[in-house]
C-alpha positions as CSV (number, residue, x, y, z in Angstrom):
1,M,-66.1,29.2,-46.8
2,G,-66.7,25.5,-46.9
3,W,-68.3,23.3,-44.3
4,F,-66.3,24.4,-41.3
5,P,-66.8,28.0,-39.9
6,N,-63.8,30.2,-39.5
7,I,-62.9,29.6,-35.8
8,L,-59.9,31.5,-34.6
9,S,-58.7,32.0,-38.2
10,A,-58.3,28.3,-38.9
11,N,-59.3,27.0,-42.3
12,E,-61.0,23.7,-42.9
13,S,-57.8,21.9,-44.0
14,T,-56.1,22.9,-40.7
15,I,-59.1,21.7,-38.6
16,T,-59.3,18.4,-40.6
17,Y,-55.5,17.9,-40.1
18,D,-55.8,18.5,-36.3
19,M,-58.7,16.2,-36.0
20,T,-56.8,13.3,-37.5
21,R,-53.7,13.8,-35.4
22,A,-54.9,12.1,-32.2
23,H,-52.0,10.2,-30.7
24,S,-52.4,6.7,-29.4
25,A,-51.5,7.9,-25.9
26,D,-54.4,10.4,-26.1
27,I,-56.8,7.6,-27.1
28,W,-55.4,5.4,-24.3
29,F,-56.1,8.0,-21.7
30,L,-59.6,8.5,-23.0
31,K,-60.2,4.8,-22.7
32,L,-58.7,4.7,-19.2
33,R,-60.9,7.6,-18.1
34,A,-64.0,5.8,-19.5
35,W,-63.1,2.6,-17.7
36,M,-62.4,4.3,-14.4
37,W,-65.8,6.2,-14.6
38,G,-67.6,3.0,-15.6
39,I,-66.0,1.0,-12.7
40,T,-66.7,3.8,-10.2
41,A,-70.4,4.2,-11.3
42,S,-71.0,0.4,-11.3
43,T,-69.5,0.0,-7.8
44,A,-71.5,3.0,-6.5
45,A,-74.7,1.6,-8.0
46,L,-74.1,-1.8,-6.4
47,C,-73.4,-0.2,-3.0
48,V,-76.4,2.0,-3.1
49,G,-78.6,-1.0,-4.1
50,N,-77.2,-3.0,-1.2
51,I,-77.8,-0.2,1.2
52,M,-81.4,0.3,0.0
53,G,-82.1,-3.4,0.3
54,S,-80.7,-3.6,3.8
55,V,-82.9,-0.7,5.0
56,G,-86.0,-2.2,3.4
57,V,-86.5,-0.2,0.2
58,N,-87.9,-2.5,-2.5
59,I,-88.2,-0.6,-5.8
60,F,-89.0,-3.6,-7.9
61,G,-91.7,-4.8,-5.4
62,A,-93.3,-1.4,-5.4
63,L,-93.2,-1.2,-9.2
64,I,-94.9,-4.7,-9.4
65,D,-97.5,-3.6,-6.9
66,V,-98.3,-0.5,-9.0
67,L,-98.5,-2.5,-12.2
68,K,-100.8,-5.0,-10.4
69,E,-103.1,-2.2,-9.4
70,I,-103.2,-0.7,-12.9
71,L,-103.6,-4.0,-14.8
72,W,-105.9,-6.0,-12.4
């Protein structure tokens, strides 16, 4: 049987061959998708942080206050 289980009647040499056949276009699309999600998540985090700061939510200040109460 080998290391790979028999999934849909494919043997391990077929699975290994398919795993090594990724085209450069496939890799490029994966990189593009990762960059787009990274840019979107970073922009959203910055916007949420700015909105929280403008409404007076201070997470780091509250964290420092809690640490002061615990340590001092």
